[in-house]
C-alpha positions as CSV (number, residue, x, y, z in Angstrom):
1,M,-9.6,-22.8,-25.2
2,S,-10.5,-19.1,-25.8
3,V,-10.7,-16.7,-22.9
4,S,-11.9,-13.1,-22.6
5,L,-9.9,-10.2,-23.7
6,L,-9.7,-9.0,-20.1
7,A,-8.1,-12.3,-19.1
8,Q,-5.7,-12.3,-22.0
9,N,-4.5,-8.8,-21.1
10,L,-4.3,-9.1,-17.3
11,T,-0.7,-9.4,-16.4
12,G,0.5,-11.6,-13.6
13,S,2.2,-10.4,-10.4
14,E,6.0,-10.0,-10.7
15,I,6.1,-10.4,-6.9
16,I,4.6,-13.9,-7.3
17,K,7.4,-14.8,-9.8
18,I,10.0,-13.6,-7.3
19,A,8.3,-15.7,-4.6
20,G,8.5,-18.8,-6.9
21,E,12.3,-18.3,-7.2
22,I,12.6,-17.9,-3.4
23,N,10.6,-21.0,-2.7
24,E,12.7,-23.0,-5.1
25,L,15.9,-21.9,-3.4
26,K,14.5,-22.7,0.0
27,K,13.7,-26.2,-1.2
28,Q,17.5,-26.5,-1.9
29,G,18.2,-25.5,1.7
30,Q,19.1,-21.9,1.2
31,N,18.2,-19.2,3.8
32,I,16.7,-16.2,2.0
33,A,15.9,-12.9,3.7
34,N,12.5,-12.3,2.1
35,L,11.9,-8.5,1.9
36,T,9.3,-8.8,-0.9
37,I,5.9,-9.2,0.6
38,G,3.9,-6.4,2.2
39,D,3.0,-8.6,5.1
40,F,4.1,-9.5,8.6
41,D,5.6,-12.6,10.2
42,S,3.0,-13.1,12.9
43,N,5.5,-14.7,15.2
44,I,7.5,-11.4,15.1
45,Y,4.5,-9.1,14.9
46,P,1.4,-10.7,16.4
47,I,-1.9,-9.0,16.3
48,P,-3.1,-7.3,19.6
49,E,-3.8,-9.9,22.3
50,E,-7.2,-8.3,23.1
51,L,-8.2,-8.5,19.4
52,K,-7.1,-12.2,19.2
53,V,-9.1,-13.1,22.3
54,G,-12.1,-11.2,21.0
55,I,-12.0,-13.1,17.7
56,V,-11.9,-16.4,19.5
57,E,-14.7,-15.4,21.8
58,A,-16.8,-14.3,18.8
59,Y,-16.5,-17.7,17.3
60,H,-17.5,-19.3,20.6
61,Q,-20.6,-17.1,20.5
62,N,-21.4,-18.5,17.1
63,Q,-20.9,-15.3,15.2
64,T,-20.5,-17.3,12.0
65,N,-23.4,-16.3,9.8
66,Y,-23.5,-13.7,7.0
67,P,-22.6,-10.2,8.2
68,P,-24.6,-7.2,6.9
69,A,-23.5,-6.3,3.4
70,D,-22.1,-3.0,4.5
71,G,-20.6,-4.3,7.7
72,V,-21.7,-5.0,11.3
73,L,-23.3,-1.8,12.7
74,D,-21.2,-1.9,15.9
75,L,-18.0,-1.9,13.8
76,R,-19.2,0.9,11.5
77,E,-19.9,2.9,14.7
78,S,-16.5,2.1,16.1
79,V,-14.8,3.1,12.8
80,S,-16.8,6.4,12.8
81,G,-15.3,7.2,16.3
82,F,-11.9,6.0,15.3
83,I,-11.6,8.2,12.2
84,K,-13.0,11.2,14.2
85,E,-10.4,10.8,16.9
86,R,-7.5,10.0,14.6
87,Y,-8.1,12.4,11.7
88,G,-10.8,14.7,12.8
89,L,-13.1,13.4,10.1
90,D,-16.9,13.3,10.5
91,Y,-18.5,10.3,8.8
92,S,-21.6,8.6,10.0
93,P,-21.9,4.8,10.0
94,S,-24.1,5.0,6.9
95,E,-21.1,6.5,5.0
96,I,-18.8,3.7,6.0
97,L,-18.3,0.3,4.2
98,I,-16.6,-2.7,5.8
99,S,-14.9,-5.2,3.5
100,G,-12.4,-8.1,3.4
101,G,-9.3,-5.8,3.5
102,S,-8.6,-2.9,1.1
103,R,-8.7,-4.6,-2.3
104,P,-12.5,-4.9,-2.5
105,L,-12.8,-1.2,-1.5
106,I,-10.3,-0.1,-4.2
107,Y,-11.9,-2.3,-6.8
108,S,-15.4,-1.3,-5.9
109,T,-14.4,2.4,-6.0
110,Y,-13.2,1.9,-9.6
111,L,-16.3,0.0,-10.5
112,A,-18.6,2.6,-8.9
113,L,-17.0,5.6,-10.6
114,V,-15.1,4.6,-13.8
115,D,-16.6,3.7,-17.1
116,P,-14.7,2.1,-19.9
117,G,-12.5,4.8,-21.5
118,D,-12.6,7.1,-18.5
119,K,-9.2,8.6,-17.6
120,V,-7.7,7.5,-14.3
121,I,-4.6,9.4,-13.1
122,F,-2.1,7.6,-10.8
123,P,1.6,7.8,-10.0
124,I,4.2,5.2,-10.9
125,P,5.4,3.4,-8.9
126,S,2.1,2.6,-7.2
127,W,0.3,-0.5,-6.0
128,N,-2.1,-2.2,-8.5
129,N,-3.7,0.8,-10.1
130,N,-2.5,-0.5,-13.5
131,H,-4.4,-3.7,-12.9
132,Y,-7.6,-2.0,-11.7
133,C,-7.5,0.2,-14.8
134,N,-7.2,-2.9,-16.9
135,L,-10.1,-4.6,-15.1
136,T,-12.4,-1.6,-15.7
137,R,-11.0,-0.8,-19.2
138,A,-10.0,2.7,-18.0
139,E,-7.5,4.9,-19.8
140,E,-4.3,5.0,-17.7
141,V,-2.7,8.3,-17.2
142,L,0.7,7.6,-15.6
143,I,2.5,10.2,-13.5
144,T,6.2,9.2,-13.5
145,T,7.5,10.2,-10.1
146,T,11.1,10.9,-9.1
147,P,13.4,10.4,-6.1
148,E,13.9,14.1,-5.9
149,N,10.2,14.3,-4.7
150,N,10.4,11.0,-2.7
151,F,8.5,9.3,-5.5
152,M,5.3,11.2,-4.7
153,P,3.3,12.9,-7.5
154,T,3.1,16.7,-7.6
155,A,0.4,19.1,-8.6
156,E,2.6,20.3,-11.4
157,Q,2.9,16.8,-12.8
158,I,-0.9,16.1,-12.4
159,A,-2.2,19.4,-13.8
160,P,-1.9,18.7,-17.5
161,H,-4.0,15.6,-17.2
162,V,-7.0,16.6,-15.0
163,K,-9.2,17.9,-17.8
164,G,-11.9,15.2,-18.3
165,A,-10.4,12.7,-15.9
166,T,-12.7,10.7,-13.6
167,L,-10.4,9.5,-10.8
168,L,-7.1,10.5,-9.2
169,A,-5.7,7.6,-7.2
170,L,-3.4,8.6,-4.4
171,C,-1.7,6.8,-1.5
172,S,0.1,8.1,1.5
173,P,2.1,6.7,3.1
174,Q,2.8,5.3,-0.3
175,N,3.1,1.6,-1.3
176,P,5.8,0.7,-2.5
177,T,8.0,3.7,-1.4
178,G,7.2,4.2,2.2
179,T,7.2,8.0,1.5
180,M,4.5,10.6,2.2
181,F,2.9,13.8,1.1
182,T,3.9,17.0,2.8
183,R,1.0,19.3,3.8
184,E,2.0,21.8,1.1
185,A,2.2,19.1,-1.7
186,L,-1.2,17.6,-0.9
187,E,-2.8,21.0,-0.5
188,A,-1.6,21.9,-4.0
189,I,-3.1,18.8,-5.4
190,C,-6.4,19.4,-3.5
191,D,-6.6,22.9,-4.9
192,L,-6.1,21.5,-8.4
193,V,-9.0,19.1,-8.0
194,I,-11.3,21.8,-6.6
195,A,-10.5,24.1,-9.5
196,E,-11.1,21.4,-12.0
197,N,-14.5,20.4,-10.5
198,K,-15.6,24.1,-10.5
199,S,-14.9,24.2,-14.3
200,R,-17.2,21.3,-15.1
201,A,-20.7,21.7,-16.5
202,A,-23.8,20.6,-14.5
203,G,-24.4,16.9,-15.0
204,E,-20.7,16.2,-15.9
205,K,-19.0,13.6,-13.9
206,P,-16.6,15.2,-11.4
207,L,-13.0,14.3,-10.7
208,Y,-12.9,12.1,-7.6
209,I,-9.9,11.3,-5.4
210,L,-9.3,7.7,-4.3
211,Y,-7.2,8.2,-1.1
212,D,-5.6,5.0,0.2
213,Q,-4.3,5.7,3.7
214,M,-4.0,2.1,4.9
215,Y,-0.6,2.9,6.4
216,S,-1.6,6.3,8.0
217,Q,-1.0,5.0,11.6
218,L,2.5,3.9,10.7
219,T,4.4,7.2,10.5
220,F,7.8,7.9,11.9
221,G,9.7,10.8,13.5
222,S,8.5,14.3,12.4
223,H,6.6,12.9,9.4
224,Q,2.9,13.6,9.7
225,H,0.0,12.1,7.8
226,F,-2.4,14.5,5.9
227,N,-5.6,13.8,4.1
228,P,-7.5,15.8,1.5
229,V,-10.7,16.4,3.4
230,S,-9.1,17.7,6.6
231,L,-7.0,20.1,4.4
232,R,-9.9,21.1,2.1
233,P,-13.3,20.2,3.6
234,E,-15.0,21.0,0.3
235,L,-13.5,17.8,-1.1
236,K,-15.6,15.7,1.2
237,D,-18.1,15.1,-1.7
238,Y,-15.3,14.0,-4.0
239,T,-13.0,11.8,-1.8
240,I,-13.3,8.1,-1.2
241,F,-11.0,6.9,1.6
242,V,-9.5,3.4,1.9
243,D,-8.3,2.4,5.3
244,G,-8.4,-0.6,7.7
245,A,-6.7,-2.7,10.3
246,S,-4.5,-4.9,8.0
247,K,-1.3,-2.9,8.3
248,C,-1.6,-0.8,11.5
249,L,-2.5,-3.8,13.6
250,A,-0.3,-6.4,11.7
251,A,-3.7,-8.0,10.9
252,T,-3.4,-8.8,7.2
253,G,-5.0,-12.2,7.6
254,V,-7.9,-10.9,9.7
255,R,-9.3,-9.2,6.6
256,V,-11.0,-6.2,8.1
257,G,-10.9,-3.0,5.9
258,W,-13.1,0.1,5.9
259,G,-13.8,2.7,3.3
260,F,-15.7,5.9,3.7
261,G,-16.8,8.8,1.5
262,P,-19.9,10.5,0.1
263,A,-23.0,8.4,0.7
264,E,-24.1,8.3,-2.9
265,V,-20.8,6.7,-3.9
266,V,-20.5,4.5,-0.9
267,N,-24.0,3.1,-1.3
268,H,-23.1,1.9,-4.8
269,M,-19.9,0.4,-3.5
270,K,-21.9,-1.5,-0.9
271,A,-24.0,-3.1,-3.7
272,I,-20.9,-4.0,-5.7
273,V,-19.1,-5.5,-2.6
274,G,-22.3,-7.4,-1.8
275,H,-22.4,-9.0,-5.2
276,M,-18.7,-9.9,-4.9
277,G,-19.4,-11.4,-1.4
278,A,-16.1,-9.7,-0.4
279,W,-17.2,-9.2,3.3
280,A,-14.9,-9.4,6.3
281,P,-15.8,-12.4,8.4
282,K,-18.4,-11.6,11.0
283,A,-16.5,-12.9,14.0
284,E,-13.6,-10.7,13.1
285,Q,-15.9,-7.7,12.6
286,V,-17.5,-8.2,16.0
287,A,-14.1,-8.4,17.7
288,M,-12.7,-5.4,15.8
289,A,-15.7,-3.3,16.9
290,K,-14.9,-4.0,20.5
291,Y,-11.1,-3.5,20.1
292,L,-11.2,-0.1,18.4
293,I,-12.9,1.5,21.3
294,Q,-10.3,0.3,23.8
295,T,-8.3,3.5,23.1
296,D,-5.6,3.0,25.8
297,K,-4.8,-0.5,24.7
298,L,-4.9,0.5,21.0
299,N,-2.5,3.3,21.6
300,A,-0.1,1.1,23.6
301,Y,-0.1,-1.5,20.9
302,L,0.6,1.1,18.2
303,A,3.4,2.8,20.1
304,N,5.2,-0.5,20.6
305,F,4.5,-1.8,17.0
306,K,5.6,1.5,15.4
307,G,8.8,1.6,17.4
308,R,9.8,-1.9,16.4
309,V,9.0,-1.4,12.7
310,Q,11.0,1.9,12.8
311,T,13.9,0.1,14.3
312,S,14.0,-2.4,11.5
313,L,13.6,0.3,8.8
314,T,16.4,2.4,10.4
315,A,18.7,-0.6,10.6
316,L,18.2,-1.3,6.9
317,Y,18.5,2.3,5.9
318,E,21.7,2.8,7.9
319,G,23.1,-0.4,6.4
320,I,22.5,0.7,2.8
321,K,23.9,4.2,3.6
322,Q,27.0,2.5,5.0
323,L,27.5,0.7,1.7
324,Q,27.0,3.9,-0.1
325,S,29.8,5.5,2.0
326,E,32.1,2.7,1.0
327,G,31.6,3.5,-2.7
328,F,28.9,1.1,-3.7
329,A,26.3,2.5,-6.2
330,V,23.5,2.3,-3.8
331,D,21.2,4.7,-2.0
332,A,18.1,4.8,0.1
333,I,15.3,7.3,1.1
334,E,14.8,8.0,4.7
335,P,12.0,5.9,6.2
336,M,8.8,8.0,6.6
337,G,5.9,5.6,7.0
338,A,4.5,2.2,6.2
339,I,6.8,-0.9,6.4
340,Y,8.9,-0.2,3.3
341,L,12.3,1.3,2.5
342,T,13.0,2.6,-1.0
343,I,16.5,1.4,-2.1
344,K,18.6,2.2,-5.2
345,L,20.9,-0.5,-6.6
346,D,22.5,0.9,-9.7
347,F,24.1,-2.2,-11.1
348,T,22.4,-2.6,-14.4
349,G,25.0,-3.3,-17.1
350,K,27.4,-5.0,-14.6
351,T,28.7,-8.5,-15.2
352,T,28.5,-11.4,-12.7
353,P,31.6,-13.6,-11.9
354,E,30.1,-16.2,-14.3
355,G,30.1,-13.6,-17.1
356,T,26.3,-12.9,-17.2
357,V,25.3,-9.3,-17.9
358,L,22.7,-7.8,-15.6
359,N,20.4,-6.2,-18.1
360,N,17.8,-4.7,-15.9
361,S,16.5,-4.4,-12.3
362,T,15.0,-7.9,-12.4
363,D,18.4,-9.4,-13.2
364,V,19.9,-7.4,-10.3
365,N,17.2,-8.7,-8.0
366,F,17.7,-12.3,-8.9
367,Y,21.4,-12.0,-8.7
368,L,21.0,-10.8,-5.0
369,I,18.6,-13.6,-4.3
370,K,21.0,-16.2,-5.5
371,N,24.3,-14.7,-4.3
372,A,23.3,-12.7,-1.2
373,G,20.2,-14.5,0.0
374,V,18.3,-11.3,-0.1
375,A,15.0,-10.7,-2.1
376,L,13.6,-7.3,-2.9
377,V,10.9,-6.1,-5.3
378,P,12.0,-3.9,-8.3
379,F,9.8,-0.9,-9.0
380,S,9.0,-2.5,-12.3
381,A,6.5,-4.6,-10.3
382,F,4.7,-1.4,-9.6
383,G,4.4,0.0,-13.1
384,T,7.8,1.5,-13.9
385,G,10.2,0.3,-16.6
386,H,12.7,-2.4,-15.9
387,E,15.5,0.1,-16.4
388,V,14.6,1.8,-13.1
389,N,17.1,0.7,-10.5
390,W,14.9,1.3,-7.4
391,F,13.5,-1.4,-5.2
392,R,11.0,-1.9,-2.4
393,A,12.2,-3.6,0.7
394,S,9.5,-4.7,3.2
395,V,10.6,-5.3,6.8
396,G,7.5,-7.0,8.1
397,T,8.9,-10.5,8.1
398,I,12.4,-9.9,9.3
399,T,14.1,-8.8,12.6
400,P,16.8,-6.1,13.0
401,E,19.3,-8.8,13.8
402,E,18.6,-10.5,10.5
403,I,18.9,-7.2,8.7
404,Q,22.3,-6.6,10.2
405,Q,23.4,-10.1,9.2
406,M,22.4,-9.6,5.6
407,I,24.2,-6.3,4.9
408,P,27.6,-8.1,4.7
409,R,26.1,-10.6,2.3
410,I,24.9,-7.8,0.1
411,R,28.4,-6.1,0.3
412,E,30.1,-9.3,-0.8
413,A,27.7,-10.0,-3.6
414,L,28.0,-6.5,-5.0
415,S,31.7,-6.4,-4.7
416,K,32.0,-9.4,-7.2
417,L,30.2,-7.5,-10.0
418,K,32.4,-6.0,-12.7
């Protein structure tokens, strides 16, 4: 049977392939520490109790019909207050769009702004921009980031590509790296976009910023979240934000995301999301609207949640750095935000005890799955080449105790390589 060119060219998820291997080993009775999925074990990290009760109450109140296409007004009003309090950003409810998590927001931003052949600039590694470019038939402009800059793109790297580009897709804290923009780095990128837009002729499509800040409430230590509009208010007409409750409230399955930006763009996104039917469930929207205005309870939840996530990230970071001090070819970047640790495992070219050569990062990952009971995601799943020996580790489904137990297994498995 013949299928569309889009379907033929759309590549599958490498993370799903890894999950298949994990599930097969679990069937055989093996215990695998699964650090692959950007999700939470809800028994370790439950959603806020008040939110859970509110969702159940909303269903008892028969809030089960279609929500408004742009989201329940009470929720858009609550989000307006939330982003004002948290970021100092002024957006009216009419400039806010509610959807079923962040994916419809990102995809509808692409569909609203990007025509086939338009240039889209994004860093690698990054989450799913390559797939959204494929879906919209955009021209990919890949910015290869480096560990020296914490795998965040710089203005210097972006500058040669802005001429004629339509969209610059950024994320901070970044998925998959858990790293963040500094104020100075983001300011330089903002100034680059401002200068480019001033150079464009009347009627020419401007350069927009898609700014994914889904993890902005999960930052650690002295690391602070910054956004383009707070730093450069003149970018308000050119920045579309992606945000929501999925990560900061461990509520990935609740499916409540919110985007906001210039009304002209957001109104088109509303129409696109409406045709998709990609709304957040109404009961969840009603409950979220009530929860977001309970500031004291929200702050208490976030403080506890962040502390626990940071404890797990720190345990993993210290475990990897201990292996490095013992002479293993490993490294890690200090946890800054999100639920991810960036880990280097430089074992490509090594030979297993069975005589198999590990040819790339995927081979290294599957070796650890089978011999250490630990599953990571190589950066190749996020757009890099398979020769890149860096990996994402997600701590949302594992406890600090389990992390401490797996470090010796990693040590033993790596020590067997020649």
